[in-house]
C-alpha positions in Angstrom: 53.1 10.4 -70.9 54.2 13.8 -72.2 53.0 15.5 -69.1 54.7 13.0 -66.8 58.0 13.4 -68.7 57.8 17.2 -68.5 57.2 17.0 -64.8 60.0 14.6 -64.1 62.7 17.3 -64.4 62.4 20.3 -62.2 64.8 23.1 -61.3 65.7 23.0 -57.6 66.0 26.4 -56.0 69.3 27.2 -54.2 71.4 24.5 -55.7 73.1 26.5 -58.5 76.9 26.0 -58.7 77.4 28.8 -61.3 80.0 31.5 -60.6 79.0 34.6 -58.8 80.7 36.7 -61.4 78.1 38.1 -63.8 80.4 39.6 -66.5 80.3 36.9 -69.2 76.5 36.5 -68.9 75.9 35.7 -72.5 78.1 32.7 -72.4 76.4 31.0 -69.4 73.2 29.2 -69.1 70.2 31.2 -68.1 69.8 31.1 -64.3 66.2 31.6 -63.2 65.7 30.7 -59.6 64.7 33.5 -57.2 63.5 36.5 -59.2 62.3 40.1 -58.8 60.1 41.6 -61.6 60.2 45.2 -62.8 58.0 46.9 -65.4 57.6 50.3 -66.9 54.0 51.6 -67.1 53.9 53.9 -70.2 50.3 53.8 -71.3 46.9 52.6 -70.2 45.7 52.5 -66.6 47.2 51.0 -63.5 45.2 47.8 -63.8 46.6 47.2 -67.3 50.2 47.6 -66.0 49.5 45.2 -63.1 48.0 42.7 -65.4 51.1 42.8 -67.6 53.4 42.2 -64.6 51.1 39.4 -63.4 51.5 37.7 -66.8 55.3 38.2 -66.5 55.1 36.4 -63.2 53.3 33.5 -64.7 55.9 33.3 -67.5 58.7 33.3 -64.8 57.0 30.5 -62.9 56.5 28.5 -66.1 60.3 28.8 -66.6 60.9 27.4 -63.2 61.4 30.5 -61.1 60.2 31.6 -57.7 58.8 35.1 -57.9 59.7 37.2 -54.8 58.7 40.8 -55.6 57.4 43.0 -58.4 57.9 46.7 -59.0 56.3 49.1 -61.5 57.5 52.6 -62.5 55.3 55.2 -64.2 57.2 56.9 -67.0 56.4 58.4 -70.4 58.9 56.0 -72.0 61.6 53.6 -70.7 64.9 55.2 -69.7 67.4 54.8 -72.6 70.2 54.0 -70.3 68.8 51.7 -67.6 65.2 51.0 -68.6 64.1 52.4 -65.3 65.2 55.7 -63.7 68.3 56.0 -61.5 66.2 56.3 -58.3 64.2 53.2 -59.2 67.5 51.3 -59.9 68.6 52.1 -56.3 65.3 51.0 -54.9 65.5 47.8 -57.0 69.0 47.1 -55.8 67.7 47.4 -52.1 64.8 45.0 -53.0 67.2 42.5 -54.5 69.4 42.6 -51.4 66.5 42.3 -49.0 64.9 39.4 -50.8 68.1 37.5 -51.7 67.1 37.4 -55.3 69.6 36.2 -57.9 67.8 37.4 -61.1 65.9 40.5 -62.2 63.4 40.1 -65.0 62.3 43.2 -66.9 58.8 43.4 -68.6 60.1 44.5 -72.0 63.0 43.9 -74.4 66.2 45.5 -73.2 68.9 46.9 -75.5 72.4 45.6 -75.0 73.4 48.9 -73.4 70.5 48.8 -70.9 71.3 45.2 -70.1 74.9 46.0 -69.3 74.2 49.0 -67.2 71.5 47.3 -65.1 73.8 44.4 -64.4 76.6 46.7 -63.5 74.4 48.6 -61.0 72.4 45.6 -59.6 75.2 43.1 -59.4 72.8 40.2 -60.3 71.7 38.6 -63.5 69.2 40.7 -65.6 66.8 39.0 -68.1 64.3 40.7 -70.3 60.9 39.4 -71.4 62.1 38.1 -74.7 64.9 36.0 -73.2 62.4 34.6 -70.6 60.0 33.5 -73.4 62.8 32.0 -75.4 63.9 30.0 -72.3 60.4 28.6 -71.9 60.3 27.6 -75.6 63.6 25.9 -75.2 62.3 23.8 -72.3 59.1 22.8 -74.1 60.2 22.2 -77.7 59.9 18.5 -78.5 60.0 17.9 -82.3 63.1 18.4 -84.5 61.4 21.4 -86.2 60.4 22.9 -82.9 63.9 22.7 -81.4 65.4 24.1 -84.6 63.0 27.0 -84.6 63.7 27.8 -80.9 67.5 27.6 -81.4 67.3 30.0 -84.4 65.3 32.5 -82.4 67.8 32.3 -79.5 70.8 32.8 -81.8 69.1 35.8 -83.4 68.4 37.3 -80.0 71.9 36.6 -78.7 73.9 37.9 -81.7 73.7 41.7 -81.0 74.2 41.1 -77.3 77.5 39.3 -77.4 80.2 41.2 -75.5 83.4 40.8 -73.6 85.8 42.7 -71.4 89.5 43.4 -71.7 92.4 41.0 -72.4 90.4 38.0 -71.2 88.3 38.1 -74.4 91.1 39.1 -76.8 93.1 36.8 -79.1 95.2 39.7 -80.6 98.5 41.0 -79.4 99.9 43.0 -82.3 103.2 44.8 -82.7 106.0 44.1 -80.3 104.2 41.6 -78.0 106.6 41.9 -75.0 104.4 41.4 -71.9 101.4 40.6 -74.1 102.3 36.9 -74.5 105.5 36.6 -76.6 106.0 34.2 -79.5 102.9 32.9 -81.1 100.6 35.7 -80.1 101.8 38.5 -82.4 100.0 39.5 -85.6 96.4 39.9 -86.7 93.8 37.5 -85.5 90.2 37.1 -84.5 89.0 38.3 -81.1 86.9 35.9 -79.1 83.9 38.1 -79.9 84.5 37.9 -83.7 84.9 34.1 -83.4 81.6 33.8 -81.6 79.8 36.0 -84.1 81.2 34.0 -87.0 80.1 30.7 -85.4 76.6 32.0 -84.7 76.2 33.3 -88.3 77.3 29.9 -89.6 74.8 28.1 -87.3 72.0 30.5 -88.2 72.6 29.8 -91.9 72.5 26.0 -91.3 69.3 26.2 -89.2 67.6 28.3 -91.9 68.4 25.7 -94.5 67.1 22.8 -92.3 63.9 24.7 -91.6 63.5 25.5 -95.3 63.6 21.7 -96.0 61.1 21.0 -93.2 58.9 23.7 -94.5 58.9 22.0 -97.9 57.7 18.8 -96.3 54.9 20.7 -94.4 53.9 22.5 -97.7 53.7 19.1 -99.4 51.4 17.7 -96.8 49.3 20.8 -96.9 49.2 20.7 -100.7 48.1 17.0 -100.6 45.2 18.0 -98.3 44.2 20.8 -100.6 44.4 18.6 -103.6 42.1 16.1 -101.9 39.7 19.1 -101.2 39.9 18.6 -97.4 38.9 21.8 -95.6 41.2 22.9 -92.8 40.4 24.5 -89.4 43.2 26.2 -87.4 42.8 26.6 -83.7 44.6 29.7 -82.5 44.5 31.9 -79.5 46.4 33.3 -76.5 48.7 31.0 -74.6 46.9 28.8 -72.0 43.4 29.6 -73.4 42.6 25.9 -73.7 43.3 25.2 -77.4 44.7 21.7 -76.9 41.9 20.8 -74.5 39.4 21.9 -77.2 41.2 19.8 -79.9 41.1 16.8 -77.6 37.4 17.1 -77.0 36.5 17.7 -80.7 38.8 15.0 -82.2 40.0 12.8 -79.4 43.6 13.8 -80.4 45.2 13.0 -77.0 47.7 15.9 -77.2 49.5 17.2 -74.1 47.3 19.4 -71.9 48.9 21.4 -69.1 47.9 24.5 -67.1 51.1 26.4 -68.1 52.0 29.0 -70.6 53.3 27.7 -74.0 52.6 24.1 -73.2 52.1 23.5 -76.9 54.9 24.4 -79.4 54.6 21.7 -82.0 51.5 21.9 -84.2 49.2 18.9 -84.2 46.8 18.1 -87.1 44.0 15.7 -86.6 41.1 14.4 -88.9 37.6 15.3 -88.0 34.1 14.8 -89.6 31.2 17.1 -89.6 27.8 15.9 -88.4 26.7 15.4 -92.0 29.8 13.3 -92.8 32.2 15.8 -94.5 35.9 15.3 -93.6 38.1 18.2 -92.5 41.3 18.8 -90.4 41.8 20.5 -87.1 45.3 22.0 -86.4 46.4 23.1 -82.9 49.0 25.9 -83.1 51.4 27.6 -80.7 49.8 30.2 -78.4 50.3 33.9 -78.7 51.2 36.4 -76.0 51.4 40.2 -75.8 54.7 41.5 -77.2 55.6 38.2 -78.7 59.3 38.4 -79.6 59.8 39.1 -83.3 62.5 36.5 -83.3 59.9 33.8 -82.4 57.4 35.1 -85.0 60.2 34.8 -87.6 61.4 31.4 -86.5 57.9 29.9 -86.2 56.8 31.3 -89.5 56.2 27.9 -91.1 54.1 26.8 -88.2 52.1 29.9 -88.1 51.4 29.6 -91.9 48.9 26.9 -90.8 46.8 29.7 -89.4 47.0 32.0 -92.5 46.2 29.1 -94.9 43.2 27.7 -93.1 39.6 27.8 -94.4 38.4 28.7 -90.9 40.1 30.1 -87.8 38.8 29.0 -84.5 40.0 31.8 -82.2 39.9 30.5 -78.5 39.7 33.0 -75.7 40.1 32.3 -72.0 36.8 33.3 -70.3 38.4 33.3 -66.9 40.9 36.1 -67.7 40.3 39.6 -66.5 40.8 41.4 -69.9 39.9 38.9 -72.7 39.5 41.7 -75.3 43.2 42.6 -75.0 44.2 39.0 -75.6 41.9 38.9 -78.7 43.5 42.1 -80.0 47.1 40.6 -79.5 46.2 37.4 -81.4 44.5 39.3 -84.3 47.5 41.5 -84.6 49.9 38.6 -85.2 47.5 36.7 -87.5 47.1 39.9 -89.6 50.9 40.3 -89.9 51.3 36.7 -91.1 48.5 36.9 -93.6 49.8 40.2 -95.0 53.3 38.8 -95.4 51.9 35.8 -97.4 49.5 38.1 -99.3 46.6 36.1 -98.1 43.4 37.4 -96.7 42.7 36.6 -93.1 40.6 33.4 -92.8 37.1 33.7 -91.5 37.2 33.8 -87.7 35.0 31.9 -85.2 35.5 33.4 -81.8 35.1 30.8 -79.0 35.2 31.7 -75.3 36.5 28.7 -73.3 36.5 27.8 -69.6 33.0 29.1 -68.9 32.8 26.5 -66.1 35.3 28.7 -64.1 33.2 31.9 -64.1 29.8 32.8 -62.7 26.6 33.8 -64.6 27.2 37.6 -64.1 30.7 37.3 -65.7 29.3 35.3 -68.6 26.6 37.9 -69.2 29.4 40.6 -69.2 31.4 38.5 -71.7 28.4 38.1 -74.0 28.1 41.9 -74.1 31.8 42.4 -74.6 32.2 39.6 -77.3 28.7 39.4 -78.9 29.7 37.1 -81.8 31.4 34.5 -79.6 30.4 31.0 -78.8 30.7 30.0 -75.2 32.0 26.5 -74.3 33.9 24.5 -71.7 36.3 21.9 -72.9 36.4 20.5 -69.4 32.7 20.0 -68.8 31.6 19.7 -72.4 29.1 22.6 -72.3 28.5 24.1 -75.7 30.7 21.6 -77.5 28.0 20.1 -79.7 26.8 23.6 -80.7 30.4 24.4 -81.6 30.7 21.3 -83.8 27.5 22.4 -85.7 28.8 25.9 -86.1 32.2 24.8 -87.5 30.4 22.5 -90.0 28.2 25.4 -91.0 31.1 27.7 -91.7 33.3 25.2 -93.6 33.3 25.8 -97.4 30.8 23.6 -99.2 30.9 21.9 -102.6 29.7 24.4 -105.2 29.6 22.6 -108.6 26.4 20.7 -109.5 26.8 17.5 -111.6 24.4 15.1 -113.1 26.3 11.9 -114.1 26.0 8.2 -114.8 29.0 6.4 -113.3 29.6 2.8 -114.4 29.8 0.2 -111.6 33.5 -0.3 -112.4 34.2 3.2 -111.0 32.8 2.8 -107.5 35.8 4.8 -106.3 34.3 7.9 -107.8 30.9 7.3 -106.2 32.7 6.9 -102.8 34.5 10.2 -103.4 31.3 12.0 -104.3 29.8 10.7 -101.0 32.9 11.7 -99.0 33.7 15.1 -100.5 30.3 16.2 -101.9 26.7 16.6 -101.1 24.4 13.9 -102.7 21.2 15.4 -104.0 19.8 12.2 -105.6 21.2 8.7 -106.2 19.7 6.0 -108.3 21.1 2.6 -109.3 20.4 1.7 -113.0 21.4 -1.3 -115.2 24.2 0.9 -116.7 25.6 2.3 -113.5 24.9 4.7 -110.6 23.1 7.9 -111.5 24.3 10.8 -109.3 23.0 14.3 -108.9 25.3 16.0 -106.5 27.2 19.1 -105.5 31.0 18.5 -105.6 34.2 20.6 -105.6 35.8 21.8 -108.8 38.6 19.1 -109.0 36.1 16.2 -108.6 33.7 17.8 -111.1 36.5 17.8 -113.6 37.0 14.1 -113.1 33.3 13.3 -113.4 32.9 15.4 -116.5 33.6 12.4 -118.7 30.4 10.7 -117.4 28.0 13.6 -118.1 25.3 12.6 -120.6 26.4 8.9 -120.6 23.4 6.5 -121.1 
């Protein structure tokens, strides 16, 4: 149903009724219809630069665009004025005119000055990688928390990029007004720019308060699971690596699965049971991407905490990608940043290579050499899933306190908890009650302490 609803609304190319004037770009809706991509290659080899631009093309298509052309320039660093050099700007302008594009997307985050100069020279809308990813998130957010997180990130991105031109944006006349508007316009007052900044700051403050309240609810739920000694497993990985598909196969969660970047924005937590009967939780999280905008990392902090606080991190990698090791590095970088901020150690990692049904045996052998500690599975065909279940169960923390107790029959609830949360070594039914020798967690051991030596 989620997939059908998402597909029911599509952008139709060529039907935009927006003004051709591109001056007040920050105050208009993003227009992403027919786009030309441009990137600056500063490090690595040509294949790396082309892969980055190909990823940008997939992001643009996910946002509803039609990609017409892509250009890459080799430079030591981006041009401080126009991101690309003046010669490449002229070449880009020729490409825009020849293809009939209405938008240029840059593979990097542009400064306000770069954005202004590029639009002045190209005469079309210019969007950077950060704005593109924010646009995708805005389309895909479903929950109240997800929408608030996306809006916060958009406002933080927009704030330093507000601008205006001349009298059209001013609400001040000052001095002898004369031709400036006459009575009612003299004296000090806010410019339109100042009004917009004030409103955005006010909205950001309100969103942060709302997200703090939602974070409290999330922390309460997490704390309840920790109190009940339920281990947690977080599924993390690059966007479109198959995390939601894997969650569905392992738990029957029924969450939205789509072959698109950032299909999942709202985390989903589902109960699961190990083959030997121990309960735990699986949490599907938002995907990562190279150069993930810092506004999004900040806004989705409460969601990403599920990763830092997990007992085990199942790191899913797309086996059909050309450079999976680069995706692994990008994910580990963000997870390490979150763990460091919360003064937590990174959870133990279980690397899982998904989509092996889409690659041949030679490629699988190459991946095994490249990622020797990984488990290879296919959420689509089911290959390797049972082995993965067993490995997850093996890596989950086990009860570590040994108890020998005699529990009266009136406290059958404690016997049930010992079966659910612990490992029973020996059980015997006596006239006085149930004799248990078991390994349990510290909290349950404290409750059972009163029955040690009874009888």
